[in-house]
C-alpha positions in Angstrom: 30.6 -0.9 25.7 27.1 -2.0 24.5 24.5 0.6 23.5 21.0 -0.2 22.4 18.5 2.1 20.8 15.0 1.2 19.7 12.5 3.1 17.5 9.0 2.5 16.2 5.4 2.5 17.4 3.0 -0.2 18.4 0.9 0.0 15.2 3.6 1.5 12.9 5.3 -0.4 10.1 8.0 -2.0 12.3 10.1 -1.8 15.4 13.8 -1.3 14.8 16.8 -1.8 17.1 20.5 -0.9 16.8 22.9 -2.6 19.1 26.3 -1.0 19.0 29.5 -2.5 20.5 29.2 -6.2 19.6 32.6 -7.6 18.8 33.3 -9.1 15.5 33.2 -12.9 14.9 30.1 -13.9 17.0 28.2 -16.6 15.2 24.6 -15.3 15.0 21.7 -17.7 15.3 18.7 -15.8 13.8 16.4 -18.7 14.7 17.4 -18.4 18.3 16.4 -14.7 18.2 13.0 -15.6 16.7 12.6 -18.2 19.5 13.0 -15.5 22.1 10.4 -13.3 20.2 8.0 -16.3 20.2 8.4 -16.7 23.9 7.6 -13.0 24.4 4.4 -13.4 22.5 3.3 -16.5 24.4 1.8 -17.1 27.8 -1.6 -17.7 29.4 -3.5 -14.5 29.6 -2.2 -12.8 26.5 -4.6 -10.8 24.3 -5.8 -10.9 20.7 -2.8 -9.0 19.3 -0.6 -12.0 19.8 -2.8 -14.0 17.4 -2.1 -11.4 14.7 1.6 -10.9 15.1 4.2 -13.6 14.4 7.4 -11.8 15.2 10.4 -12.6 13.1 13.7 -10.6 13.1 15.3 -9.2 10.0 19.0 -8.5 10.3 19.7 -5.3 8.3 23.3 -4.6 9.2 26.4 -5.5 11.2 26.2 -9.2 10.2 27.9 -10.8 7.2 28.0 -14.5 6.3 26.3 -15.3 9.7 28.8 -13.5 11.9 29.1 -10.1 13.5 31.6 -7.8 11.8 32.2 -5.2 14.6 29.7 -2.7 13.2 26.4 -1.8 14.8 23.9 -4.6 14.4 20.6 -3.3 13.0 17.5 -5.4 13.4 13.9 -5.0 12.5 10.7 -6.7 13.6 7.8 -5.9 11.3 4.3 -5.2 12.7 1.8 -7.3 10.8 -1.1 -5.4 12.5 0.1 -2.2 10.7 -1.9 -3.3 7.6 -5.1 -3.4 9.6 -4.6 0.2 10.9 -2.8 2.3 8.3 -6.0 3.1 6.4 -8.3 3.2 9.4 -9.9 6.4 10.6 -9.2 6.5 14.3 -10.8 9.3 16.3 -8.4 11.1 18.7 -8.0 9.6 22.2 -9.0 12.2 24.8 -9.5 10.0 27.9 -6.2 9.2 29.6 -6.0 5.7 31.1 -4.9 5.7 34.8 -1.6 3.9 35.1 -0.5 4.5 31.5 1.8 7.2 30.1 -1.1 8.8 28.4 -1.6 12.0 30.5 2.0 12.6 31.6 3.2 12.1 28.0 0.6 14.4 26.6 1.4 17.1 29.0 5.1 16.8 28.4 5.0 16.9 24.6 2.0 19.0 24.1 0.1 16.2 22.3 -3.7 16.3 22.1 -4.2 12.8 20.7 -3.3 10.5 23.5 -2.9 7.6 21.1 0.4 9.2 19.9 1.8 8.7 23.4 0.4 5.2 23.9 1.9 4.0 20.6 5.4 4.5 21.7 4.8 3.8 25.4 3.2 0.5 24.5 5.0 -2.7 25.7 5.0 -3.8 22.0 8.3 -1.9 22.0 9.9 -4.7 24.0 10.0 -6.9 20.8 13.0 -4.8 19.8 14.6 -5.1 23.2 14.1 -8.9 23.1 15.9 -9.1 19.7 18.9 -7.2 21.1 18.9 -9.2 24.3 18.8 -12.5 22.3 22.0 -11.4 20.6 23.6 -10.5 23.9 22.5 -13.9 25.2 24.5 -15.6 22.4 27.6 -13.7 23.5 27.1 -14.7 27.1 26.6 -18.3 26.1 29.9 -18.3 24.2 31.5 -17.3 27.5 29.8 -20.1 29.4 27.1 -17.9 31.0 23.4 -18.8 31.0 20.4 -16.8 31.8 16.7 -17.7 32.5 13.6 -16.8 34.4 10.5 -18.0 36.0 7.2 -16.6 37.3 7.0 -16.8 41.0 3.5 -15.4 41.5 0.5 -14.1 39.6 -2.1 -12.3 41.7 -2.4 -14.2 45.0 -1.1 -17.5 43.5 2.4 -17.7 44.9 4.9 -20.6 44.4 6.4 -22.1 47.6 10.1 -21.6 48.1 12.2 -23.9 46.0 15.6 -25.3 46.7 16.5 -26.3 43.2 19.4 -24.6 41.3 18.5 -22.0 38.7 19.1 -24.2 35.7 16.4 -26.6 36.8 13.9 -24.0 37.9 14.3 -22.0 34.7 14.3 -25.2 32.6 11.0 -26.3 34.0 9.5 -22.8 33.6 10.1 -23.1 29.8 7.6 -25.9 29.7 4.8 -23.9 31.4 2.4 -21.5 29.7 2.6 -19.3 32.8 6.3 -19.6 33.1 6.1 -21.3 36.5 8.2 -24.4 37.4 5.7 -25.7 40.0 2.7 -27.2 38.3 0.4 -26.9 41.3 1.1 -23.2 41.5 0.7 -22.9 37.7 -2.8 -24.3 37.9 -3.7 -21.7 40.5 -2.2 -19.0 38.3 -4.3 -20.0 35.4 -7.4 -20.1 37.6 -6.6 -16.6 38.8 -6.2 -15.3 35.3 -9.5 -16.8 34.3 -11.2 -15.2 37.2 -9.7 -11.8 36.3 -10.8 -12.2 32.7 -14.3 -12.9 33.7 -14.3 -9.9 36.0 -12.9 -7.6 33.3 -9.8 -7.0 35.3 -6.0 -7.6 35.0 -3.3 -9.2 37.2 0.4 -8.6 37.9 2.9 -10.8 39.7 6.5 -11.4 40.6 9.3 -12.7 38.3 12.7 -14.2 39.2 15.6 -13.7 36.7 18.7 -15.9 37.3 22.1 -16.0 35.7 24.7 -18.7 36.3 28.2 -19.4 35.1 29.2 -15.8 36.0 32.8 -15.2 37.0 33.6 -12.9 39.9 34.3 -9.3 39.3 31.8 -8.2 36.6 30.9 -4.6 37.5 32.9 -2.5 39.9 32.7 -0.7 43.3 34.7 2.4 42.2 32.0 4.6 40.8 28.2 4.8 41.6 27.1 4.5 37.9 29.3 1.5 37.2 28.1 -0.7 40.0 26.5 -3.7 38.3 23.5 -3.9 40.7 22.6 -0.3 39.9 22.9 -0.9 36.2 20.7 -4.0 36.3 18.1 -2.1 38.4 17.9 0.7 35.8 17.6 -1.6 32.9 15.0 -3.9 34.5 13.0 -1.1 36.0 12.7 0.4 32.5 10.4 -2.4 31.5 6.8 -1.4 31.2 4.8 -2.2 34.4 7.9 -3.3 36.5 7.7 -1.4 39.8 10.0 -3.2 42.2 13.3 -5.0 42.2 15.5 -6.9 44.7 18.7 -8.8 44.3 18.7 -12.0 46.4 16.2 -12.0 49.3 16.9 -8.3 50.0 13.6 -7.4 51.7 13.8 -10.4 53.9 17.4 -9.7 54.7 16.4 -6.2 55.8 14.6 -7.6 58.8 17.3 -10.1 59.9 20.5 -9.5 61.9 23.7 -9.4 59.9 25.1 -12.6 61.2 22.2 -14.4 59.6 22.4 -12.5 56.3 26.0 -12.3 55.1 27.4 -15.4 53.4 30.3 -16.9 55.3 33.5 -17.7 53.4 35.4 -21.0 53.6 38.6 -22.4 52.2 39.1 -21.5 48.5 36.5 -18.7 48.7 33.6 -21.2 48.9 30.2 -19.9 50.1 27.6 -22.4 51.4 24.8 -19.8 51.1 23.9 -17.2 48.6 21.8 -14.7 50.5 23.7 -11.9 48.7 22.1 -13.1 45.4 25.4 -13.3 43.6 26.3 -9.7 44.0 28.6 -7.9 46.5 29.9 -4.4 46.4 28.4 -3.7 42.9 30.2 -6.8 41.5 29.3 -10.4 40.7 30.9 -12.8 43.3 30.8 -16.0 41.3 27.6 -17.3 42.8 24.3 -17.5 40.7 22.7 -14.1 40.3 19.1 -13.9 41.6 16.9 -10.9 40.8 13.2 -10.6 41.8 10.9 -8.2 40.0 7.4 -6.9 40.9 5.1 -6.2 38.0 1.9 -4.2 38.5 -1.4 -5.3 36.8 -1.8 -4.0 33.3 -3.7 -0.7 33.6 -5.9 -1.4 30.5 -8.9 -3.2 31.8 -12.3 -4.1 30.4 -14.0 -2.7 33.5 -13.9 1.1 33.2 -11.8 3.2 35.6 -12.7 6.8 36.4 -10.8 9.4 34.4 -11.4 12.8 32.7 -12.1 13.7 29.1 -9.4 16.2 28.1 -11.6 17.5 25.2 -14.5 18.5 27.5 -12.9 18.7 30.9 -15.7 16.5 32.2 -15.6 13.3 34.3 -15.5 10.2 32.2 -14.7 6.5 32.2 -11.9 4.8 30.3 -12.6 3.2 27.0 -11.3 -0.3 26.6 -8.4 -0.8 24.3 -7.3 -4.3 23.2 -4.9 -5.6 25.9 -3.8 -8.6 27.9 -5.3 -9.9 31.1 -1.9 -10.9 32.4 1.5 -10.4 30.7 3.7 -11.5 33.6 5.2 -14.6 31.7 6.0 -12.3 28.7 7.6 -9.7 31.0 9.9 -12.4 32.3 11.3 -12.9 28.8 11.8 -9.2 28.4 13.5 -9.2 31.8 15.9 -11.9 30.6 16.7 -9.8 27.6 17.5 -6.6 29.6 19.6 -8.6 32.1 21.5 -10.2 29.2 22.3 -6.8 27.7 23.6 -5.5 31.0 25.7 -8.6 31.8 27.1 -8.7 28.2 28.1 -5.1 28.6 29.8 -5.8 31.9 31.6 -8.8 30.3 32.9 -6.7 27.5 33.9 -4.0 30.0 36.1 -6.4 31.8 37.4 -8.6 28.9 37.0 -6.1 26.1 38.3 -6.7 22.6 37.3 -6.2 19.1 37.0 -9.9 18.3 35.1 -12.6 20.0 38.1 -15.1 20.0 40.3 -12.6 21.8 37.6 -12.0 24.5 37.1 -15.8 24.9 40.8 -16.3 25.3 41.0 -13.7 28.1 38.0 -15.3 29.8 39.5 -18.8 29.6 42.8 -17.5 31.0 41.0 -15.8 33.9 38.9 -18.8 34.8 42.1 -20.9 35.0 43.8 -18.4 37.3 
């Protein structure tokens, strides 16, 4: 139902996004989109690029008089840093950075200048995704569905298990510059980032994305490619540097017996636990959705890493390119956006219609049933 396409390079004029499949009649809050873009740029451990860019979305199509019209929505996020690069003489990059797309992309497309691979592979591309996800979030909100995230760990600084509901955890995370709802852990995270910065290194971590207000039955069990857990996994694993995913405490569940894993059902379909993480059989079950993601450390580090120089074939060391020390809080915002797109798509798949008011009427009827 929803299809998103992005285009643009890290230091090109702009990033653009087309979101096809949005129903007509959705009131669009451009300031709310800009707020999500601001969140993506913030966070302790970000690099100098974020001091140059001040991302703002420009709605180019699909919206009239503040509402969607059923046509594809076109959005653009200009790159302010483009003016600093378009006249600059930049020698070709010939030393691939381990952990980046540099070498694999150059071999695939026959590109000698590795910068041309890095420009598109860069996480700067996620500004376009966040714009689209912010619009999907507005559709979910109209349907009574909320989405948020928090940072559970950075490096070895790991938050203790919390019993609070997702709205409280994600709400407190919004007040933290590392996206962590626990201040003691947040302090340890900042200290870890400072240590990595001084060492010329980088850090990854784990992110939790949550959605609540979901009705049962989004997604389906009937075909492999329509199972919602699989669709979420594909979308979230497509985020740069995300290397692992689980729904609910999946890895802990794998070592426990079934009687201590599966959520018992009581009168009225009530569950007293949510070890399934809100998903059963490829469908939402009405409980909050919990997704945990693992992000590797950013592979661009001040401290050189062994590589080769493709121009000479000789051993070499990587050359530092401007980067973040830690982008885990920013990745959490991107993860929210990608999850919002998938959940909005599943919502439209189930309650589909050409106009928002029709969709909301169907949802209201279903919730009463």
